[in-house]
C-alpha positions in Angstrom: 3.2 -9.9 19.9 3.5 -13.5 18.4 0.5 -13.0 16.2 1.6 -9.7 15.0 5.2 -11.1 14.4 3.7 -13.9 12.1 1.0 -11.1 10.3 4.5 -9.3 9.0 6.9 -12.0 8.2 3.8 -13.9 6.2 3.4 -10.2 4.4 7.0 -10.0 4.0 7.6 -13.6 2.5 4.6 -13.0 0.1 5.9 -9.2 -0.8 9.1 -10.4 -2.0 7.9 -13.5 -3.8 5.4 -11.1 -5.7 7.9 -8.3 -6.3 10.4 -11.2 -8.1 8.0 -12.1 -10.1 6.4 -9.4 -11.2 10.2 -7.6 -11.9 10.7 -11.0 -14.0 7.7 -10.6 -16.6 8.3 -6.5 -16.6 11.9 -7.4 -17.1 10.9 -9.9 -20.1 8.7 -7.7 -22.1 10.3 -4.4 -21.5 14.0 -4.9 -21.2 16.4 -4.6 -18.1 17.2 -1.2 -20.5 15.6 1.5 -17.8 14.2 0.4 -14.0 10.1 0.0 -15.4 10.3 -3.0 -13.0 10.6 -0.9 -10.1 9.0 2.1 -10.9 6.1 0.1 -11.4 6.5 -1.9 -8.3 6.9 1.7 -6.0 3.9 3.2 -8.0 1.7 0.2 -7.2 2.9 0.1 -3.7 2.5 3.3 -3.1 -1.4 3.0 -4.2 -2.1 -0.1 -2.3 -0.7 1.5 1.1 -2.6 4.7 0.7 -5.7 2.3 0.5 -5.3 0.1 2.7 -4.3 2.6 5.3 -8.0 4.6 4.5 -9.8 1.2 4.9 -7.3 0.3 8.1 -8.1 3.8 10.0 -12.1 3.5 8.9 -12.4 0.0 10.4 -13.4 -1.1 7.4 -12.2 -5.2 5.7 -8.9 -4.0 7.4 -7.9 -5.0 11.1 -5.1 -4.5 13.0 -3.4 -7.9 12.3 -4.2 -7.6 8.4 -3.1 -4.0 8.6 0.5 -5.5 9.6 0.0 -8.2 7.1 0.0 -6.2 4.5 1.5 -2.4 5.2 4.5 -3.5 7.4 4.8 -7.0 5.5 3.9 -7.2 2.1 4.6 -4.0 1.2 7.2 -3.7 3.2 9.2 -6.6 1.3 7.2 -5.0 -2.1 8.7 -1.9 -2.6 11.8 -0.3 -1.2 13.4 3.3 -1.4 17.1 1.1 -2.2 16.2 0.0 -5.6 14.8 3.6 -6.4 18.5 4.7 -5.2 20.5 1.9 -7.2 18.3 2.3 -10.5 18.9 6.0 -10.4 22.4 5.4 -9.4 22.8 3.0 -12.0 21.7 5.3 -14.7 23.4 8.2 -14.1 26.5 6.0 -13.6 26.3 5.2 -16.9 25.9 8.1 -18.6 22.4 8.2 -19.3 21.3 12.1 -17.4 18.0 11.9 -19.2 16.2 8.9 -18.2 17.8 9.5 -15.0 16.1 12.5 -14.2 13.2 11.0 -15.9 12.7 8.2 -13.4 13.4 10.2 -10.2 10.8 12.4 -11.2 8.7 9.5 -12.4 8.8 7.7 -9.2 8.8 11.0 -7.2 5.7 12.0 -8.7 3.8 8.8 -9.4 4.2 7.6 -6.0 2.5 11.1 -4.9 -0.3 10.6 -7.2 -0.4 6.9 -6.3 -1.2 7.6 -2.6 -3.7 10.2 -3.7 -5.2 7.5 -5.8 -5.3 4.9 -2.9 -6.8 7.8 -0.8 -9.5 8.4 -2.9 -10.1 5.1 -3.5 -10.7 4.1 -0.1 -12.3 7.0 1.0 -15.1 6.2 -2.0 -15.0 2.8 -0.5 -15.9 3.5 3.2 -18.7 5.8 1.8 -20.2 3.7 -1.1 -20.4 0.9 1.6 -21.6 3.1 4.9 -24.4 4.4 2.6 -25.8 1.4 1.6 -25.4 0.2 5.2 -28.5 -0.6 7.3 -28.2 1.3 10.4 -28.5 -0.9 13.8 -30.1 0.3 16.6 -27.7 1.7 19.4 -27.5 -1.1 21.2 -27.1 -3.7 18.7 -24.1 -2.1 17.3 -20.8 -4.2 17.5 -17.5 -3.2 19.2 -14.5 -4.0 16.7 -12.9 -6.8 18.3 -9.6 -6.1 19.5 -10.1 -2.4 19.5 -9.7 0.1 22.7 -11.6 2.8 21.1 -15.8 2.4 22.4 -18.0 1.9 19.3 -19.2 6.0 20.0 -15.4 6.6 18.6 -15.9 4.1 16.1 -18.8 5.7 14.8 -16.9 9.3 14.9 -14.1 7.8 12.6 -16.6 6.4 9.9 -18.6 9.5 10.1 -15.7 12.0 9.5 
């Protein structure tokens, strides 16, 4: 419990700092007239969330604590729906109806496409790595640390 809480706390700190610095960088190049920074953060966050989720579910490179650090902590602080809503509201409130609609649909569809990309990348990485791995004899297969599933269930996950 303590380890999980610390993972989320540290991930949240890193995610919020990354978001802040990336926002400053994007605004310095593209200005503050349209929420480019929020759009980029939300789309990259959606892609990363899908990628990490696929890797974690395949139990490949991402264990339970690292998944909490990245998905809940880092990406939870890095992306927020409230920023999307605020940016869109500000565009509407200033009379910029077309840019507001463009931003809304770009965020929605961009996020969905980014999730699809992250899922595809994760699946590809898992498949490629599984093919390259030399199979171990059944008696020598390691059981993942901290997992309640027996090794046979872990093998079932990899074969999907």
